[in-house]
C-alpha positions in Angstrom: -4.9 -2.3 3.1 -8.1 -1.7 5.0 -7.9 1.9 6.2 -10.9 1.3 8.5 -9.2 -1.6 10.3 -6.0 0.3 10.7 -7.8 3.3 12.2 -9.8 1.0 14.5 -6.5 -0.6 15.6 -5.0 2.8 16.3 -8.0 3.7 18.4 -7.4 0.7 20.6 -4.7 2.6 22.5 -7.3 5.3 23.4 -9.8 7.8 22.0 -8.5 10.2 19.4 -9.6 13.1 17.2 -9.6 12.6 13.4 -6.5 14.7 12.9 -4.6 12.6 15.6 -5.6 9.4 13.8 -4.3 10.9 10.5 -1.0 11.8 12.2 -0.6 8.4 13.8 -1.4 6.6 10.5 1.0 8.8 8.5 3.8 8.2 11.0 3.4 4.4 11.0 2.0 3.5 7.6 1.8 6.6 5.3 5.4 7.4 4.5 4.8 7.0 0.8 1.1 7.7 0.7 -0.2 9.9 3.5 -3.8 9.6 4.4 -6.1 12.5 3.2 -8.1 14.2 6.0 -11.2 13.6 3.9 -10.6 9.9 3.8 -10.1 9.8 7.6 -13.4 11.6 8.2 -15.3 9.6 5.6 -14.0 6.3 7.1 -14.8 7.4 10.6 -18.4 8.3 9.5 -18.7 4.8 8.1 -17.3 3.2 11.2 -19.6 5.3 13.4 -22.6 4.2 11.3 -21.7 0.5 11.5 -21.1 0.7 15.3 -17.3 0.1 15.2 -16.6 3.4 16.8 -18.5 5.9 19.0 -18.1 9.6 19.7 -16.3 9.8 23.0 -16.4 13.6 23.3 -17.4 16.7 21.3 -15.3 19.8 21.8 -16.3 23.2 20.8 -13.9 25.9 19.9 -13.1 28.2 17.1 -14.4 26.6 13.9 -16.4 23.3 13.7 -16.9 21.0 16.6 -14.2 18.4 17.1 -15.2 14.8 17.7 -13.1 12.4 19.6 -13.6 8.8 18.6 -13.4 5.6 20.6 -13.4 2.1 19.4 -16.3 -0.1 20.5 -16.2 -3.8 21.5 -17.6 -4.6 18.0 -14.7 -2.6 16.5 -12.1 -4.4 18.6 -13.6 -7.8 17.5 -13.6 -6.6 13.8 -9.9 -5.7 14.1 -9.1 -9.0 15.8 -10.9 -11.0 13.0 -9.2 -8.9 10.3 -5.7 -9.5 11.8 -6.5 -13.2 12.0 -7.4 -13.6 8.3 -4.5 -14.2 6.0 -4.1 -11.9 3.0 -4.8 -13.5 -0.3 -1.4 -14.0 -2.0 -1.3 -12.0 -5.2 0.0 -14.1 -8.1 0.4 -11.1 -10.5 -0.6 -13.3 -13.4 -1.7 -10.3 -15.5 0.7 -7.6 -14.5 1.1 -4.4 -16.3 4.7 -5.2 -17.1 3.7 -8.5 -18.8 1.0 -6.7 -20.8 3.4 -4.0 -22.0 5.9 -6.6 -23.2 3.3 -8.5 -25.1 1.8 -5.4 -26.6 5.2 -4.2 -27.6 5.8 -7.5 -29.4 2.4 -7.5 -31.0 2.9 -3.9 -32.4 6.5 -4.7 -33.4 8.0 -2.2 -31.0 11.2 -2.7 -29.2 10.3 -4.9 -26.2 14.0 -5.2 -25.2 14.1 -1.4 -24.8 11.0 -1.4 -22.7 12.6 -4.0 -20.4 15.8 -2.0 -20.1 13.9 1.2 -19.2 11.9 -0.8 -16.6 15.0 -2.4 -15.2 16.6 1.1 -14.8 13.4 2.4 -13.0 13.4 -0.7 -10.7 17.1 -0.3 -9.9 16.7 3.4 -9.1 13.8 2.7 -6.7 15.9 0.0 -5.1 18.7 2.4 -4.5 16.3 4.9 -3.0 14.8 2.3 -0.7 18.2 1.0 0.4 19.2 4.5 1.4 15.9 5.0 3.3 16.4 1.7 5.0 19.8 2.6 6.3 18.5 5.7 8.0 15.1 4.4 9.2 13.9 2.7 12.3 13.1 -1.0 12.4 9.5 -0.5 11.1 10.9 1.5 8.1 13.5 -1.1 7.5 10.9 -3.9 7.4 8.7 -2.0 4.9 11.6 -1.2 2.7 12.7 -4.9 2.8 9.2 -5.9 1.8 9.3 -3.6 -1.2 12.9 -4.5 -2.1 12.1 -8.2 -2.2 9.2 -7.5 -4.6 11.4 -5.4 -6.8 14.1 -8.1 -6.8 11.4 -10.6 -8.0 10.4 -8.2 -10.7 14.0 -7.8 -11.8 14.4 -11.6 -12.0 11.3 -11.7 -14.2 12.6 -8.8 -16.4 15.9 -10.7 -16.9 14.1 -14.0 -17.7 11.7 -12.3 -20.1 14.6 -10.5 -21.9 16.3 -13.9 -22.4 13.1 -15.3 -23.9 12.0 -12.3 -26.0 12.7 -13.9 -29.4 10.7 -17.0 -28.5 7.9 -15.0 -27.0 7.8 -12.7 -30.1 7.4 -15.8 -32.3 4.6 -17.2 -30.2 2.8 -13.8 -29.9 2.9 -13.1 -33.6 1.8 -16.7 -34.6 
């Protein structure tokens, strides 16, 4: 995800301070990974430098001055172009799970146990996401569905790989 583009998009509703941007990001997109303040201010400095935002106001008070940022026309255009570009589909051809299975087979470790442990971890996360989904708003339900569909695909792969372990082991060791 492009943090810069998300912050620019959030600024389209009106000028905000860095801490307000962080709060808005965390409420909408940061449930599992809240944005660090340092990342917000570093990103805003980069966006300011490239002309995507401008300082709308500077407020003095106790402590450092607080800048309020506003998106520029160039920033709005940048967000519009970013939203219009499709994301590259990730084929996951060299996933960590695949690598672990092959290495387990190469080193004559128990790849079936590795798959069982991974299956248990996936199912646990799926239960947690399902609980979160039932109590969340529509946005939370959609993000949980997205994650659940990916986890379901991983589970199908884990099952298929478990069924082919003997054959894969022979090929890997040949």
